[in-house]
KEDRENSE-76183 format. One record per residue (C-alpha): x, y, z; residue number from 1. Coordinates in Angstrom, 3 decimals, padded with zeros to 6 digits, always signed. Example, Ala and Ser with C-alpha at 12.3 -4.5 7.8 and 13.67 -1.06 7.14 Angstrom:
BEGIN
NODE_xx_yy_zz_num
NODE_+012.300_-004.500_+007.800_1
NODE_+013.670_-001.060_+007.140_2
END
This chain:
BEGIN
NODE_xx_yy_zz_num
NODE_+000.000_+000.000_+000.000_1
NODE_+001.256_+003.460_-000.910_2
NODE_+000.431_+006.570_+001.102_3
NODE_+000.125_+004.333_+004.145_4
NODE_+000.835_+007.112_+006.651_5
NODE_-001.221_+009.771_+004.875_6
NODE_-004.557_+011.219_+005.962_7
NODE_-006.641_+008.653_+004.081_8
NODE_-004.037_+005.912_+003.828_9
NODE_-003.435_+005.637_+007.562_10
NODE_-007.164_+005.068_+008.116_11
NODE_-007.116_+002.397_+005.388_12
NODE_-004.190_+000.654_+007.099_13
NODE_-006.077_+000.624_+010.414_14
NODE_-009.186_-000.777_+008.728_15
NODE_-007.257_-003.448_+006.828_16
NODE_-005.463_-004.640_+009.960_17
NODE_-008.703_-004.627_+011.967_18
NODE_-010.302_-006.729_+009.218_19
NODE_-007.505_-009.311_+009.405_20
NODE_-005.259_-008.329_+006.500_21
NODE_-001.490_-008.332_+006.690_22
NODE_-000.358_-004.943_+005.406_23
NODE_+002.910_-003.827_+003.862_24
NODE_+003.155_-000.064_+003.535_25
NODE_+005.458_+002.189_+001.575_26
NODE_+007.340_+004.729_+003.718_27
NODE_+009.713_+007.440_+002.537_28
NODE_+011.154_+008.558_+005.890_29
NODE_+012.296_+007.110_+009.215_30
NODE_+009.391_+008.835_+010.950_31
NODE_+006.834_+007.379_+008.538_32
NODE_+008.418_+003.938_+008.893_33
NODE_+008.197_+004.128_+012.688_34
NODE_+004.584_+005.290_+012.553_35
NODE_+003.660_+002.491_+010.182_36
NODE_+005.467_-000.180_+012.183_37
NODE_+003.574_+000.887_+015.295_38
NODE_+000.301_-000.096_+013.597_39
NODE_+001.520_-003.654_+013.073_40
NODE_+002.178_-003.213_+009.370_41
NODE_+005.375_-004.206_+007.594_42
NODE_+007.424_-001.475_+005.926_43
NODE_+009.037_-001.046_+002.534_44
NODE_+011.274_+002.006_+002.358_45
NODE_+011.276_+004.212_-000.712_46
NODE_+009.775_+007.169_-002.549_47
NODE_+006.922_+006.980_-005.017_48
NODE_+009.462_+007.696_-007.752_49
NODE_+011.378_+004.483_-006.888_50
NODE_+009.630_+002.433_-009.552_51
NODE_+011.759_-000.659_-009.155_52
NODE_+010.956_-000.835_-005.433_53
NODE_+007.268_-000.306_-006.194_54
NODE_+007.246_-003.090_-008.777_55
NODE_+008.963_-005.530_-006.450_56
NODE_+006.633_-004.752_-003.536_57
NODE_+003.540_-005.024_-005.729_58
NODE_+004.705_-008.359_-007.134_59
NODE_+004.981_-009.750_-003.594_60
NODE_+001.526_-008.534_-002.513_61
NODE_-001.878_-010.186_-002.913_62
NODE_-003.355_-006.797_-003.790_63
NODE_-002.355_-003.140_-004.015_64
NODE_-004.033_+000.033_-002.755_65
NODE_-002.514_+003.268_-004.060_66
NODE_-003.430_+006.316_-001.975_67
NODE_-000.179_+008.286_-002.308_68
NODE_-000.202_+011.620_-004.127_69
NODE_+001.928_+014.734_-003.629_70
NODE_-000.481_+017.656_-003.170_71
NODE_+002.076_+020.379_-003.777_72
NODE_-000.029_+022.368_-006.257_73
NODE_+003.007_+024.317_-007.473_74
NODE_+004.314_+021.040_-008.956_75
NODE_+000.984_+019.567_-010.041_76
NODE_+002.116_+018.439_-013.507_77
NODE_+005.242_+016.748_-012.143_78
NODE_+003.257_+015.067_-009.373_79
NODE_+000.698_+013.796_-011.887_80
NODE_+003.513_+012.349_-013.994_81
NODE_+004.955_+010.587_-010.939_82
NODE_+001.513_+009.223_-010.055_83
NODE_+001.019_+007.892_-013.584_84
NODE_+004.424_+006.202_-013.603_85
NODE_+003.785_+004.616_-010.199_86
NODE_+000.436_+003.172_-011.294_87
NODE_+002.008_+001.810_-014.468_88
NODE_+004.854_+000.203_-012.489_89
NODE_+002.563_-001.489_-009.978_90
NODE_+000.149_-002.523_-012.717_91
NODE_+002.963_-004.124_-014.691_92
NODE_+003.885_-006.180_-011.630_93
NODE_+000.302_-007.447_-011.310_94
NODE_-000.262_-008.153_-015.005_95
NODE_-001.181_-011.772_-015.680_96
NODE_-002.440_-012.288_-012.132_97
NODE_-005.874_-011.998_-010.515_98
NODE_-004.626_-009.541_-007.904_99
NODE_-006.596_-006.285_-007.446_100
NODE_-005.186_-002.781_-007.859_101
NODE_-007.155_+000.049_-006.233_102
NODE_-006.253_+003.595_-007.300_103
NODE_-007.363_+006.842_-005.665_104
NODE_-009.182_+009.529_-007.620_105
NODE_-011.726_+012.268_-006.902_106
NODE_-015.285_+013.334_-007.687_107
NODE_-014.860_+017.117_-007.773_108
NODE_-014.528_+017.564_-011.536_109
NODE_-016.795_+014.771_-012.759_110
NODE_-019.894_+016.877_-013.473_111
NODE_-019.732_+020.363_-011.918_112
NODE_-023.173_+021.846_-011.356_113
NODE_-025.158_+018.597_-011.515_114
NODE_-025.326_+015.384_-009.542_115
NODE_-022.389_+013.182_-010.543_116
NODE_-022.683_+009.402_-010.480_117
NODE_-020.364_+006.450_-010.846_118
NODE_-021.361_+006.326_-014.520_119
NODE_-019.608_+009.642_-015.184_120
NODE_-016.185_+009.329_-016.764_121
NODE_-013.168_+011.027_-015.242_122
NODE_-012.096_+014.320_-016.853_123
NODE_-009.868_+013.795_-019.896_124
NODE_-006.134_+014.167_-019.399_125
NODE_-005.042_+017.543_-020.756_126
NODE_-002.217_+020.014_-020.274_127
NODE_-004.421_+021.973_-017.873_128
NODE_-005.479_+018.818_-015.983_129
NODE_-002.711_+016.239_-016.350_130
NODE_-003.805_+013.808_-013.637_131
NODE_-004.109_+010.416_-015.328_132
NODE_-005.020_+008.112_-012.430_133
NODE_-008.259_+006.866_-013.961_134
NODE_-006.911_+006.853_-017.491_135
NODE_-004.246_+004.453_-016.239_136
NODE_-006.910_+002.297_-014.595_137
NODE_-008.742_+002.009_-017.918_138
NODE_-005.511_+001.174_-019.737_139
NODE_-004.662_-001.532_-017.199_140
NODE_-008.168_-002.990_-017.348_141
NODE_-007.770_-003.262_-021.124_142
NODE_-004.694_-005.391_-020.423_143
NODE_-006.759_-007.718_-018.219_144
NODE_-005.974_-006.328_-014.775_145
NODE_-008.547_-006.193_-011.981_146
NODE_-008.177_-002.459_-011.396_147
NODE_-010.540_+000.290_-010.281_148
NODE_-010.665_+003.770_-008.800_149
NODE_-012.074_+004.829_-005.460_150
NODE_-013.136_+008.441_-005.953_151
NODE_-012.887_+010.582_-002.844_152
NODE_-015.138_+013.495_-001.902_153
NODE_-013.396_+016.921_-001.803_154
NODE_-013.790_+016.944_+001.986_155
NODE_-012.468_+013.792_+003.623_156
NODE_-013.027_+014.907_+007.183_157
NODE_-012.239_+013.903_+010.747_158
NODE_-010.269_+015.338_+013.647_159
NODE_-006.745_+015.947_+012.362_160
NODE_-007.984_+017.021_+008.903_161
NODE_-005.548_+019.253_+007.009_162
NODE_-007.465_+019.457_+003.736_163
NODE_-010.072_+021.722_+002.178_164
NODE_-012.044_+022.793_+005.259_165
NODE_-009.031_+023.647_+007.446_166
NODE_-007.623_+025.649_+004.525_167
NODE_-010.923_+027.535_+004.319_168
NODE_-010.778_+028.104_+008.077_169
NODE_-007.195_+029.339_+007.830_170
NODE_-008.197_+031.912_+005.237_171
NODE_-011.088_+033.021_+007.458_172
NODE_-008.714_+033.431_+010.401_173
NODE_-006.225_+035.423_+008.328_174
NODE_-008.878_+037.661_+006.726_175
NODE_-010.971_+038.151_+009.858_176
NODE_-014.140_+036.958_+008.134_177
NODE_-015.580_+033.552_+007.284_178
NODE_-016.699_+034.017_+003.711_179
NODE_-018.493_+032.200_+000.934_180
NODE_-019.094_+033.207_-002.687_181
NODE_-022.407_+034.668_-003.821_182
NODE_-025.351_+032.986_-002.130_183
NODE_-023.137_+030.135_-000.951_184
NODE_-025.407_+027.338_-002.101_185
NODE_-022.702_+025.564_-004.097_186
NODE_-022.046_+022.134_-002.627_187
NODE_-019.070_+020.059_-001.531_188
NODE_-019.574_+016.297_-001.126_189
NODE_-018.087_+014.915_+002.074_190
NODE_-017.055_+011.658_+003.703_191
NODE_-015.441_+010.773_+007.015_192
NODE_-011.996_+009.237_+006.601_193
NODE_-013.005_+006.047_+008.427_194
NODE_-015.998_+005.539_+006.141_195
NODE_-013.731_+006.070_+003.131_196
NODE_-011.273_+003.542_+004.556_197
NODE_-013.970_+000.900_+004.808_198
NODE_-014.795_+001.405_+001.152_199
NODE_-011.170_+000.912_+000.064_200
NODE_-011.169_-002.436_+001.861_201
NODE_-014.423_-003.502_+000.217_202
NODE_-013.107_-002.512_-003.201_203
NODE_-010.404_-005.187_-002.976_204
NODE_-013.075_-007.867_-003.379_205
NODE_-014.909_-006.428_-006.398_206
NODE_-012.731_-004.000_-008.353_207
NODE_-014.446_-005.003_-011.593_208
NODE_-017.602_-003.208_-010.358_209
NODE_-015.822_+000.153_-009.976_210
NODE_-015.365_+003.049_-009.980_211
NODE_-016.672_+003.614_-006.467_212
NODE_-017.668_+006.864_-004.794_213
NODE_-016.454_+007.506_-001.245_214
NODE_-019.250_+010.000_-000.622_215
NODE_-021.366_+010.005_+002.526_216
NODE_-023.087_+013.374_+001.979_217
NODE_-023.998_+014.312_-001.583_218
NODE_-023.393_+018.004_-001.024_219
NODE_-022.878_+020.353_+001.920_220
NODE_-023.508_+024.017_+001.118_221
NODE_-020.462_+026.274_+001.424_222
NODE_-022.547_+028.830_+003.292_223
NODE_-023.270_+026.231_+005.975_224
NODE_-019.578_+025.364_+006.253_225
NODE_-018.652_+029.061_+006.499_226
NODE_-021.230_+029.586_+009.244_227
NODE_-019.806_+026.764_+011.359_228
NODE_-016.278_+028.134_+010.881_229
NODE_-017.527_+031.589_+011.875_230
NODE_-019.011_+030.264_+015.100_231
NODE_-015.911_+028.242_+015.926_232
NODE_-013.587_+031.230_+015.509_233
NODE_-016.049_+033.952_+016.562_234
NODE_-015.807_+035.619_+013.164_235
NODE_-018.409_+037.415_+011.067_236
NODE_-019.834_+035.398_+008.177_237
NODE_-020.160_+037.258_+004.901_238
NODE_-020.804_+036.731_+001.216_239
NODE_-018.217_+037.947_-001.285_240
NODE_-019.057_+038.689_-004.887_241
NODE_-017.711_+036.408_-007.588_242
NODE_-015.467_+039.237_-008.780_243
NODE_-013.949_+039.579_-005.307_244
NODE_-013.365_+035.874_-004.703_245
NODE_-009.743_+035.938_-005.857_246
NODE_-008.901_+038.736_-003.428_247
NODE_-010.525_+036.845_-000.555_248
NODE_-009.404_+033.292_-001.261_249
NODE_-006.400_+033.591_-003.604_250
NODE_-005.565_+030.465_-005.603_251
NODE_-008.148_+028.558_-003.522_252
NODE_-011.074_+030.551_-004.982_253
NODE_-012.033_+027.963_-007.669_254
NODE_-012.315_+025.295_-004.975_255
NODE_-014.446_+027.532_-002.752_256
NODE_-016.796_+028.166_-005.682_257
NODE_-016.976_+024.507_-006.681_258
NODE_-020.454_+023.010_-007.008_259
NODE_-019.992_+019.253_-007.231_260
NODE_-022.919_+017.308_-005.743_261
NODE_-022.179_+013.600_-006.061_262
NODE_-024.127_+010.392_-005.584_263
NODE_-022.762_+007.153_-004.154_264
NODE_-025.985_+005.195_-004.727_265
NODE_-024.406_+002.569_-006.972_266
NODE_-021.455_+002.091_-004.620_267
NODE_-023.851_+001.519_-001.727_268
NODE_-025.856_-000.943_-003.802_269
NODE_-022.798_-002.983_-004.816_270
NODE_-021.397_-003.404_-001.310_271
NODE_-024.146_-002.458_+001.101_272
NODE_-021.686_+000.260_+002.147_273
NODE_-023.424_+002.564_+004.616_274
NODE_-021.401_+005.429_+006.139_275
NODE_-021.445_+005.204_+009.932_276
NODE_-019.544_+008.279_+011.083_277
NODE_-020.921_+011.732_+011.839_278
NODE_-021.401_+014.217_+009.028_279
NODE_-019.147_+017.113_+008.089_280
NODE_-020.981_+019.939_+009.882_281
NODE_-021.293_+017.892_+013.071_282
NODE_-017.600_+017.028_+012.843_283
NODE_-016.643_+020.700_+012.549_284
NODE_-018.304_+021.505_+015.885_285
NODE_-015.798_+019.274_+017.712_286
NODE_-013.490_+021.614_+019.670_287
NODE_-010.528_+019.462_+018.631_288
NODE_-011.219_+019.790_+014.890_289
NODE_-009.275_+023.013_+014.363_290
NODE_-006.930_+022.578_+017.333_291
NODE_-003.931_+021.864_+015.099_292
END
């Protein structure tokens, strides 16, 4: 498993071990290796760019879950290229076997402005959006591999979150106002990290039925998220005009304005997957949520 000490990956490791799997995780640093070992998992040392190490580890495994991705947006194209090469390397090691390969993707750009479903294809790979995770899955499936994507909601939440919502809260803290764009009714799908982890484990058994949507809530309005952040930090909550969004949110403005409601009905039907954890807005009221 790659990304085994990441925000999503660490929850997947815990779920796999609790379910009875023996887990080998990829770790790039001594600290990550120590953290992973403490869970009871075995460790393979290396970076995602170490394709030979990835191939060898994948060849030894009964299945592969790939959750690693470098989210340094200033190097997005390079990180997408590394992701593509890693998927190809692990897929090559599994070719000719019946072993599953589960790749991580997202729902945010599937069908902006309308309800996305598992039937929607991933955005095409272009110069402006070079991430090829799902394109690689389709290429590997054409070669006979049992591969699929688990598509994550934009907000994968839980105490310790360092993703979209904490970034929005950080901007609110810096600007002195918790803001949303326009009327604020655009929607972010959400899922708790533990619910997402359970889905990754289920996907190992039926990858041929993918892609799967790790979505517990089809869409949470940005205005509602901003209001919770405002209460938590005792800040005013205000609307900003579309033309002022860049000044308020900087490079994050397109994400704040994203309207990406997403269904997981087919995923639930395939597995009987039913999210168990509390929803995003309830999670955000936990005093520990923004403590870090």
